[in-house]
N, C-alpha and C positions, 0 to 999 in steps of 0.2 A: 504494500500500500504506500502511496506517495502523499506526503504533506507538502503541498505546493504553496510557497509564500505568496501573498496577494500581490507583491511587487513584481511578480513575473509578467504581468500585463505590460509593464514598461519595457522590460528587457526583450520580450518577444514581439513587440509592436512591429508591423501593423496587424499581426495575427490577433483575432478576437479571443476572449477567455474561453469561448466554446471550442474554437479550433485548437487552442493549446491543450485543453483537457482531453479532447478527442485524440490528439497526437500522443498524449501520455498513455492512454489506453492502448493505442495501436503499438506503442513501443513495448508493451508487455506488463504495465502496472495493472494490478487487479482492481484497484479503486483509487480515486484521487480526491483529496480534500483540499480546501483552500485556506486552511489555517484558522478558520473562523471559530471552530469549537475550542481550540486552544486559547484564543483571545478571550472567549466567553468564560471559560473556566478560571483563567487568571484574573479577569476583571471581577468575577464574583468573589474571589478570595481577597482581592484588594479592597473591595467594598466592605466586606466583613471587618477587615482591619481598620478601615477608615471610620467605621461607625463605633469602634471600641475606643473609648477615651478613658483616662488620658494615656497616651503612649509617647509623648515628648518628641522624639525624633525617629523617623522611619525612612530608610533609603530604598528607592526603587531597585529591584534586583532582577529585572528582566533583560538587562544588557550584559552578556557574558564578559565583555571587555571591562566594564565597570566593576563587576563582581570580582574578577581576577585581580584587578588593580587594588581593590580594597583588601583582599586576602593576602596579597604579596607585599604591598607597599604601606598600607594603612590598616594593620590588624586591629587597631583600636576602634575601627568603625564596623567590624564584623558583627558585633551584637546588635547593631542598628539596621542591618540589612533586613528587609522585609522577608519573612519566611515563605517566599513564593517562588516557584520554579518558572522557567521560561515557557512561553506558549507552546512551542513544538513538543517539549517533553510532557507538558500537561495533556496535550492532545494524544500523544502516543499512549499514555496511561489509559486515557478514556477509550481509545480504539481497542486496546488489548482487553480491557474490561468488557467491551462490547462483543468482540469477535474471537477472543481467546488469547492466552498468553504466548502462543507460538507465532503470532502474527508478525511478519517481517515489515518493518517500517523504515522508509527513506524520507529524509527531509531535504528539500531543495530551496535555497535562498540566495541572496545577493553575494554575500561576502564570505569570510572565512567560516568553514564548517563548525557547527557546535560540537563541543566535546562532551558527550554524554553516553553512558553505557545503555541508556534506555532507547537510543536510536540505533538501528542496525547500520545505518549509513547516513552521512550528511554531506550533500554535494552542493556545488554552486550552479547557477543557471547556465554558466558556460559548460559545466560537466553534463548537464541535462541536454544541452544543444548537441554535444558530442554523442550522447546516447542516441538521439534522433538520427544523426548522420550514420552511425554504425548500423542501426536498425532500418536504415533507408526510409525514414518517416519524414515527409514534407509537411510542416505545420500549416503553411498557407494553403495547401491543397485539401485540408480537412473540411468537412461540412461546417456551416456557420450556425448549426443548431446541435444540441447535445445528442450524441449517438446513444447514450445511456442516461437513465434518470440520475441527475447529478447529486452529489452529496450536498449537505446544507451549506449555502453560501450567504445567507442573510445573517445580519447581526441583530441582537436584541439589546444587550447591555453594554457591549464593549466598543471602544475605538480601536483602530489599528495599533498593535503593540501590546494590548491587554489592559489598558486603563479603563475603568468604568466611567460612563457618561456622567452619573451623579457627582462623582469626585471632580471631574473637569468643570461641570457647571458651577459647583460651589466655589471652585478655585477662581473662576472668572470674577466673582464679586468680593472675594476675601483672600488676601495673600498671606494671612497670618499662619495658616496651617498648610500652605502649599508653596514650594519654591521650585522653580524650573531652572536647571543648570545644564549646560552643554560643554563637553570636553573634559578630559581627565585632569586637567590642571585645577579644576574647581575642587577636587577631592582634598587638596592640601588645606584649603580654607575651611572646608566642612570638618575635617579632622581637628583643626585647631578650635573651631567654634564648639564642637561637641566635647572633645577630650580635655581641652585646656580652659576654655571660657565657660564651659558647662551651660551652654545655651540650648534651648529647645527649638529646633528648626522646623518642626512639623514634618509634613511629607516632602521629601527631597526627590523631585523627579529629575534624575540625572542620567544622561545618555552620553556615549562617547562621541556621537555626531548628532545631527538634526534628524534622526530617524534613518531607517535603511535607505530611503530614496536619496539621502544626502551623501551616502558612501561613495568614494571615488569610483568604485567599480560599477556604480549605477549609471554613470555618464557625466558629461560636463556639468559644472556647477550652474552655468547659466540656463540649463534646461530643467532645473529642479522644479520650478513652478509648473512647467508643462507636464512633468512626470506626476506631480501631485494631482493636477487636473485630470490627467488620463486615468489615474487610479480611482479617483472619485467618480468619474463618469461610468466606470464599469462595475461599481458597487451596486448590488440590487437593493431595492427598498428595504428598510428595516422591518423586522418582524414585530408585531405587537405583543407576541408571547415569547416566553423563553424557548430557545432552540436546542438547549442541552437536555437530553433525556435524564430526568431525575432518578429513573430506575437504575441507571448505570452509575456505579459507585467508583469514582476515580479521584485521587488526591492531587491537588495542585501545590502542595507544600514543598518546602526545601529547607535543608540545613547547610551551613557553610562553615568549613573548618579553616583555621588559621594555618598558614604555611610558614616555616622558618625562613628567615631572610639571611642570605650570606652577607658578610661584611663588605667585600669587594669582589667584583667580577674578575675572572682571569683575563689578563690582557690578550693572551693568545686566542682565547675563545671569542673575545670581542672582535679581534681582527678577522678571525675566520668567518664570523657572522656578517661583518661588514663586507667581506669579499664575496660572500654568497649573495648579498643584496645587490652589490654592484653600484656603479655610478650612473647618474642621469645622462641625457644626451649632451648636456653642457660640460660633462666631465667632473661634475661636483656631486656630492651626496643628494639623494632625492629629497629628503626632508619633507615628504608630502603630508605627513601627519595622519595618513589613513589608518595607521596602527594605533593611534591614540597618543603617541609620543611626539614631542616637539621636533626632535632630530633623529636621524638614523642611528647616531652614536648612542643616544639615550636608550633607544629601543634595543640596540645590540647589547648594551650593558645589562638591561633588564632581562633579555633573552638568555644571556650567559649565566644569569642567576636563576634561571628557570621561571622567571616571572612573566615571560611573554614567549610567543611562538612565532616562527617564520610564517605560519598560516595567517597571521595578522598582517603581514607585509604585502601590500598590493603589487608593487613592482616585482618582487620576487615571485609571487604567484603567477603574474602575467607572463614573466619570462619562462617559468616552468611549463606553463600551458603552451607557449609558443614552441618550446623545445619538444614537448610531447607530440605536438601536431606535426612538427618536422620529422620526428622519429617515426611516427605512424605512416608518413608518406614515403619512407625509404626502407628497402629490404635490408635487414641487419647484416646478412652475409655478404651480399654483392654490392650494396650501395645503390642499386637500381631502384626505380619507382616500384611501388607495390601494385597489386591487382586493383585495389580501390582507386588509386590515382589513374591507372590505365583506363578504367571504365569511365571515370569522370571526364578525362581528357578526350576520350573517344566520342562521348556525347557532345562535348563542346565543338570538336572538329566537324562533326556531322552538321550541326547548326551553322557553323561558320561557312562551311562549303556550300550549304544551301543558299546563304545570302550572297556569297561572293562568286559562286560558280567555279571556284578553284578546287581541284581534286586533291585527294591525299590517298595514301596507301598504308596497308598494315602488313607487317611480316610476322609469321609464326616460325619460331625456331625450336628444334628439339635435338638434343645431343643423341647420337645414334646408339652408342654402346655404353651409356653411363652406368647402368646397373652392373655391367661386367667390370668396369673400373672400380666401383665400390666393393664388389665381392672379392676382386683379386688384389687390390692395393689398399683398401680401407677407406673409411668415410672421410678421414682428414685429407687424404689425397684427392678425393672427390670434391671436397670443399675448395681445395686449392685450384682445381680445374674450373669450378664454377666462378671463382673470383677472376681468374684469367680470362674466361669467356666474357664476363661482364665488362672487363676493361677493353677487350677487343671490340665489343658492340659499341661502347661509349666512344671509342676512337673513330668508328665508322660513321656515326650519325652526327647531326648538327645540334646546336644548342636549342633550336626551336622544335626538335623532334622529342619524342618520349620513348625511352627504353625501359622496359619493365620486366621483372621476373614474374612470369605467369604462374609458376608453381613447380617445385622439384627441379628438373633439368630443362624446363620449357621457358622460353623467353618470347616476348612480343615487343614490336617496335611500331610506333606511329610515325610515319614520314609525312610531314606537313608539306602542302603545295608540291606534291610529287606525283608524276604519272606512273603507270604500270612499268614502262621501260626503265625509268629512273630507279624505281623501287627494286626491280630485278637486278640492276647493276649493284645497288647497295647490298642486297642479299648475297650476291655472288662474292663481293669483297669480304663480307663477314664470314662466309663459308670458307674462303681461302685462308683468311686470317686464323680461324679456329683450327683448321687443319695444320697450320704452322705451329700452333700451341703445343700439340702433341710432340712434334719434333724438338721444340725448344726444351720441353720438360723431360725428354728422354723416354717417351712411351713408344711402343712398337708402331710402325707405320700403319695407318688406317684405323687405329683404335680411337683416337680423339677426332671425331668428325661431327658434322651437323647437317641436318636436312632442314630446308626452309620452304615455307609456303608464302606466296605473295597474292594479295588481293587489293584491288583499287576500288575506291568509293564510286558508286554509280547512283546518280540521283533517281534513276528509275527503279532501283531495287529497294526492298524494305530495309529499314535501318539495321535490324537484327541480323541480316544475312552477311554482313561484312566479316565478322570474326569467324562465322561458319565457313565462308568461302576460303579464307586464309587457312583454316584448319584442314579443309578438304584438299587444298593445294599441297599442304604439308604431307598428307598421307600419299598423295600421288608421287611426291619426291621420294618418300620411303619405299614405295612400291617399285620405283625405277632403279633401286639399288642403293639408296642412301647416299650421303655426301653429295646432295644435289639440291637444285633450286627449281621449284615448279610454280 
């Protein structure tokens, strides 16, 4: 089951909420909720606390970054944290109470994943987008109405983030019991006021940023108003009645332990973390504050002490995502493109050729006696040959072409703006080069050879026939005695 944060509508725009939820079902999730139940449970818990006087000072505890900062840097504030968990965890408890303790639950949100044993997985919207690509799910092609009866999307008591409306309404007219603070820097003043000056601050609504939509990974700061308006426009009307089933017993409570603080961070660990974060485009530290710290160095010092995690660092996470995407596009053994990249580029070339009337061609290549090589000389020798074949193919094609490992000892090449005769010449050059590999590596003559099939794109043929045509040509080359081009 997927708990999908409401802010998803801004990340996946222009897809509608209905299209996004339908895409989640098509990707394999059994059910999808919009995080409303978690907000409602947490709001009900906060309302109970709000109505219990006197409690002096109570700090909002639904921002994991704030809670971790309190536990690690300001342990004197731990007793003042509201004993309320975050909405996704509250909703996970509710769903398991409703559907069974073995229910697997995934949470998808904007920024760094939540750290909780009560969620089986916590992913970002970027991760969810990657799941859609892997499962070949196009969000924008989904129906604009729900394929299945949707889970509850209406709110009754809560605002986004889990605060109850009665609390917010009362806070509008009286600030004596309510203080709104943003940014981790405010914690120092709160700690002094509570622990040193012994002041009663009332309810301290503190977040590390101006809500999830203000997080750097949500998009440019100047689009914050647009994101808020978009989210508000997709919210269904409020329910006049409670939307949480009172027959389902689920706790929204939480406890917070104090962690010991090291005196000084290890300089080597700090340098290592700063090296992992890297520098910005201007050659200087990012200092973007997305992690809740003023500078990268302060964050690295805190991380070296175990008070922060690189999961909080937006530049680091973005670079890791880019590296993962590049790694997914390249075959680990040969360095050639993967089958997925081949299929995507083939679809692109078909559309481009239709518009420009420029042809292109596809080569299918298959090593003739590769199993014999593996059996006789071992798999490491086979890997060495595959790497050498890949280098030969790279040398024979242009930068605008795509060379991919199709699978095992099979390779495919897309030759852009190339007719059938030109493609045949390239295939022949590759065949001759691979035959030379065997001689250079000291294998018996005729053992390391390749057969190749060539097919050119024809506007009059169905799109799916191109790879089939190249495959059939390959088998004709095999039937002709191998080490041939057909």
